[in-house]
C-alpha positions as CSV (number, residue, x, y, z in Angstrom):
1,X,5.6,9.6,-12.2
2,X,5.2,12.0,-14.6
3,X,1.3,12.9,-15.3
4,X,0.4,11.6,-12.1
5,X,-1.5,14.9,-10.7
6,X,-3.6,14.6,-13.7
7,X,-4.5,11.2,-13.9
8,X,-4.9,10.9,-9.4
9,X,-7.4,14.2,-10.1
10,X,-9.1,12.6,-13.1
11,X,-9.6,9.4,-11.6
12,X,-11.1,11.4,-8.2
13,X,-13.5,13.5,-10.7
14,X,-15.2,10.1,-12.2
15,X,-16.5,8.9,-8.7
16,X,-18.4,12.2,-8.0
17,X,-21.6,11.9,-10.2
18,X,-23.1,15.9,-10.8
19,X,-26.4,15.2,-8.8
20,X,-24.3,14.3,-5.7
21,X,-22.8,18.3,-5.5
22,X,-26.2,19.7,-6.6
23,X,-25.1,20.0,-10.4
24,X,-27.8,19.3,-13.1
25,X,-26.7,15.9,-14.7
26,X,-28.6,16.4,-18.3
27,X,-27.2,15.8,-21.8
28,X,-24.5,13.4,-23.0
29,X,-21.5,13.6,-20.8
30,X,-18.0,12.4,-22.9
31,X,-16.6,11.6,-19.3
32,X,-17.8,10.1,-16.5
33,X,-18.3,12.2,-13.1
34,X,-17.4,15.8,-13.1
35,X,-16.2,17.6,-15.8
36,X,-12.9,20.3,-15.0
37,X,-15.2,23.2,-15.3
38,X,-17.6,22.0,-12.8
39,X,-14.9,21.4,-10.2
40,X,-13.8,25.0,-10.9
41,X,-17.2,26.1,-10.4
42,X,-17.3,24.3,-7.2
43,X,-13.9,25.0,-6.0
44,X,-14.3,29.2,-6.9
45,X,-11.6,29.4,-9.4
46,X,-11.7,29.9,-13.4
47,X,-11.8,26.8,-15.5
48,X,-8.5,27.7,-17.2
49,X,-6.5,27.8,-13.7
50,X,-7.9,24.6,-12.7
51,X,-7.1,23.2,-16.3
52,X,-4.0,24.3,-15.8
53,X,-3.4,22.5,-12.2
54,X,-4.8,19.2,-13.3
55,X,-1.7,19.5,-16.3
56,X,0.9,20.4,-13.8
57,X,1.5,23.9,-15.3
58,X,0.9,26.1,-12.2
59,X,3.7,26.8,-9.8
60,X,2.9,27.8,-6.2
61,X,-0.3,26.5,-5.4
62,X,-1.6,27.8,-2.3
63,X,-3.4,25.4,0.6
64,X,-6.5,27.2,0.0
65,X,-6.7,25.9,-3.4
66,X,-5.5,22.8,-2.9
67,X,-8.0,22.5,-0.1
68,X,-11.0,23.8,-2.2
69,X,-10.0,20.9,-5.0
70,X,-9.8,18.5,-2.1
71,X,-13.1,19.8,-0.4
72,X,-15.0,19.3,-4.3
73,X,-13.6,16.1,-5.2
74,X,-14.1,14.8,-1.3
75,X,-10.5,13.5,-0.9
76,X,-9.5,12.0,2.7
77,X,-7.0,12.7,4.4
78,X,-4.6,10.0,3.1
79,X,-5.6,11.0,-0.4
80,X,-5.4,15.4,0.3
81,X,-1.3,14.5,2.0
82,X,-1.2,12.0,-1.7
83,X,-2.1,15.3,-3.4
84,X,0.2,17.9,-1.9
85,X,3.2,15.3,-2.2
86,X,2.3,15.3,-6.1
87,X,1.8,18.7,-6.7
88,X,5.0,19.7,-4.3
89,X,7.4,16.2,-4.8
90,X,10.3,15.8,-2.2
91,X,13.5,16.8,-3.6
92,X,15.2,13.4,-2.9
93,X,16.3,11.2,-5.7
94,X,17.9,9.0,-3.4
95,X,16.3,5.2,-3.2
96,X,15.3,4.6,0.6
97,X,17.4,1.9,1.7
98,X,15.2,0.1,4.4
99,X,18.0,-0.8,6.7
100,X,16.5,-2.7,9.5
101,X,18.0,-1.3,13.1
102,X,19.2,-4.2,15.5
103,X,16.4,-2.8,17.9
104,X,14.0,-4.0,15.2
105,X,14.7,-7.4,14.9
106,X,14.7,-7.7,18.7
107,X,11.3,-6.3,18.7
108,X,10.2,-9.2,16.5
109,X,12.5,-11.6,18.4
110,X,10.2,-10.5,21.9
111,X,7.3,-10.9,19.7
112,X,7.8,-14.7,19.0
113,X,4.5,-15.7,20.4
114,X,2.5,-14.0,16.9
115,X,3.5,-13.8,13.1
116,X,5.7,-10.3,12.6
117,X,7.4,-9.0,10.0
118,X,9.3,-5.7,8.7
119,X,8.0,-3.7,5.5
120,X,10.3,-2.1,3.9
121,X,11.0,0.5,0.8
122,X,8.1,-0.7,-2.0
123,X,6.6,-3.1,0.4
124,X,9.9,-5.5,0.1
125,X,10.1,-8.1,2.9
126,X,13.1,-7.1,5.1
127,X,12.8,-9.4,8.2
128,X,10.6,-11.7,9.7
129,X,10.0,-14.1,12.7
130,X,9.8,-17.5,13.0
131,X,5.9,-17.7,13.1
132,X,5.5,-15.6,10.3
133,X,7.6,-17.9,8.6
134,X,5.6,-20.5,9.3
135,X,2.4,-19.3,7.8
136,X,3.8,-17.3,4.9
137,X,7.6,-19.4,3.8
138,X,9.0,-15.5,3.3
139,X,12.6,-18.3,3.8
140,X,11.5,-20.1,1.1
141,X,11.1,-17.6,-1.6
142,X,14.3,-16.4,-3.5
143,X,15.7,-12.7,-2.2
144,X,14.3,-11.1,-5.0
145,X,10.9,-12.3,-4.9
146,X,10.0,-11.5,-1.1
147,X,8.1,-8.4,-1.9
148,X,4.5,-8.7,-1.2
149,X,3.1,-6.9,-4.4
150,X,5.3,-9.5,-6.1
151,X,3.9,-12.4,-4.2
152,X,0.5,-10.9,-4.9
153,X,0.1,-10.6,-8.8
154,X,3.5,-12.2,-10.0
155,X,4.7,-15.6,-8.1
156,X,3.0,-19.2,-9.8
157,X,-0.3,-19.5,-7.6
158,X,0.1,-16.1,-6.3
159,X,-4.0,-15.6,-5.6
160,X,-4.1,-19.1,-3.7
161,X,-2.9,-18.5,-0.4
162,X,-5.3,-15.4,-0.2
163,X,-9.1,-16.6,0.5
164,X,-9.8,-12.2,0.2
165,X,-7.6,-12.4,-3.2
166,X,-9.1,-9.3,-4.4
167,X,-8.9,-7.2,-1.0
168,X,-5.0,-7.9,-1.1
169,X,-4.7,-6.9,-3.8
170,X,-6.7,-3.4,-3.7
171,X,-4.8,-2.9,-0.3
172,X,-1.1,-3.9,-2.1
173,X,-1.8,-1.4,-5.0
174,X,-3.0,1.6,-3.0
175,X,-0.1,1.6,-0.7
176,X,2.0,1.2,-3.4
177,X,0.3,4.5,-5.1
178,X,1.2,6.1,-1.5
179,X,4.6,4.9,-1.5
180,X,5.2,6.5,-5.0
181,X,3.6,9.9,-4.1
182,X,6.3,9.8,-1.5
183,X,9.3,8.8,-3.6
184,X,8.5,9.9,-7.3
185,X,12.1,9.2,-7.9
186,X,13.0,6.3,-6.3
187,X,15.1,4.3,-9.1
188,X,13.8,1.2,-8.3
189,X,9.9,2.0,-8.6
190,X,9.6,2.3,-11.7
191,X,11.1,-1.1,-12.7
192,X,9.3,-2.8,-10.2
193,X,5.9,-1.3,-11.7
194,X,6.8,-2.1,-15.1
195,X,7.4,-6.0,-13.6
196,X,4.2,-5.9,-12.2
197,X,2.2,-4.4,-15.3
198,X,2.8,-7.7,-16.7
199,X,-0.3,-8.8,-14.8
200,X,-3.8,-7.7,-16.0
201,X,-5.0,-7.1,-13.1
202,X,-2.1,-4.8,-11.3
203,X,-2.2,-3.0,-14.8
204,X,-5.9,-2.4,-14.5
205,X,-5.6,-1.3,-10.4
206,X,-2.8,0.7,-10.8
207,X,-4.8,3.4,-13.5
208,X,-7.5,3.6,-10.7
209,X,-4.8,5.2,-8.4
210,X,-6.4,4.7,-5.1
211,X,-4.2,5.5,-2.0
212,X,-4.5,4.2,0.9
213,X,-2.4,3.8,4.2
214,X,-1.5,0.6,5.4
215,X,-2.8,0.2,9.2
216,X,-4.8,-2.6,10.3
217,X,-7.5,-4.8,8.9
218,X,-8.0,-8.4,8.5
219,X,-5.9,-10.9,6.2
220,X,-7.7,-14.1,5.6
221,X,-4.8,-17.2,4.4
222,X,-5.5,-20.9,3.0
223,X,-2.0,-22.5,3.9
224,X,-1.1,-26.2,2.5
225,X,-0.4,-27.4,5.8
226,X,-1.9,-25.4,8.0
227,X,-5.4,-24.9,6.7
228,X,-7.5,-21.6,6.6
229,X,-6.0,-19.2,9.1
230,X,-8.2,-16.1,10.2
231,X,-5.8,-13.0,10.9
232,X,-6.4,-9.4,12.1
233,X,-3.6,-7.6,11.6
234,X,-1.9,-4.1,12.8
235,X,0.8,-2.2,11.4
236,X,2.9,-0.1,13.5
237,X,5.1,2.8,11.7
238,X,8.9,3.1,13.1
239,X,9.5,6.5,14.6
240,X,12.5,7.7,12.5
241,X,12.0,5.2,10.0
242,X,9.1,6.3,8.0
243,X,9.5,3.8,5.2
244,X,9.6,0.6,8.0
245,X,6.4,-0.6,8.9
246,X,6.3,-3.5,11.5
247,X,3.2,-6.0,10.7
248,X,1.8,-8.3,13.3
249,X,-0.9,-10.8,12.9
250,X,-2.8,-11.7,16.0
251,X,-5.9,-14.2,16.3
252,X,-8.1,-14.7,19.2
253,X,-6.4,-17.4,21.3
254,X,-9.8,-19.5,21.4
255,X,-10.0,-19.2,18.2
256,X,-9.2,-22.1,15.5
257,X,-6.5,-19.7,14.0
258,X,-5.1,-19.0,17.8
259,X,-4.9,-22.7,18.6
260,X,-2.6,-23.2,15.4
261,X,-0.5,-20.1,16.4
262,X,-0.4,-21.9,20.1
263,X,1.1,-25.2,18.6
264,X,3.2,-23.5,16.4
265,X,4.8,-21.6,19.0
266,X,5.0,-24.4,21.5
267,X,6.6,-26.5,18.7
268,X,9.5,-24.0,18.1
269,X,10.4,-22.9,22.0
270,X,11.2,-26.8,22.2
271,X,13.5,-26.5,18.7
272,X,16.6,-25.1,20.0
273,X,18.9,-25.0,17.3
274,X,15.6,-23.1,15.4
275,X,16.7,-19.1,15.3
276,X,13.3,-16.8,16.2
277,X,14.0,-14.3,13.6
278,X,15.1,-14.6,10.1
279,X,16.9,-11.8,8.5
280,X,18.0,-11.9,4.7
281,X,21.9,-11.3,4.5
282,X,22.7,-7.8,2.4
283,X,24.4,-8.9,-1.5
């Protein structure tokens, strides 16, 4: 997306105070955090060059320059990779298709004792197993709304299922920002972001330009029939399909959530007519 490099760098500058890096903070400052000239000084380059870099008017930026900027702005590994992609965007204007291989569907089937589902491009939910359906209701969602970002911000009572909604919202936006850096020319991404920006919370958080991989964490749900559910989750990236993620919710078998899952699993095992894996049909 045009201008994302400058906005990303400005957002990273804003979070660092001059005194944090040994610079005086005297006088009135028109910007929060570091000035562009201060970043340039600390990175060992001219202010003019850094300004042109932030404005994306520099070609063939060396790894040494990127490393210096990343060091000054204290970027973590994910942010460093995001910076490189913004400066060196991939030459691929196709929208990732998010095809779910039969083997992946079998993996969901085999993991029938825990909720598991597949996230595809733009956080679309592409497939799920019966336990995931029981705790999230994927099959009840209209096909066009089977997207975790849409579910978090746009659907009626979107905040109700999440007892930790602010954390869920920040996580969804950070991953969607990361995806945008990987696929800046995805023609389906812009319309999605435009729809999501109708929500003021999304619009505000989107402009913070935070990026993060979806790896592992905690998900605290509130189910209308099952009550409060406390999950840990693990995210598995699929080799050969970097835009497909298998997300699995787990719980200690002795915990209240673990006992709920065990009851659901036993009930589903006894219902031979109910499929273990549900995958939306194309088209």
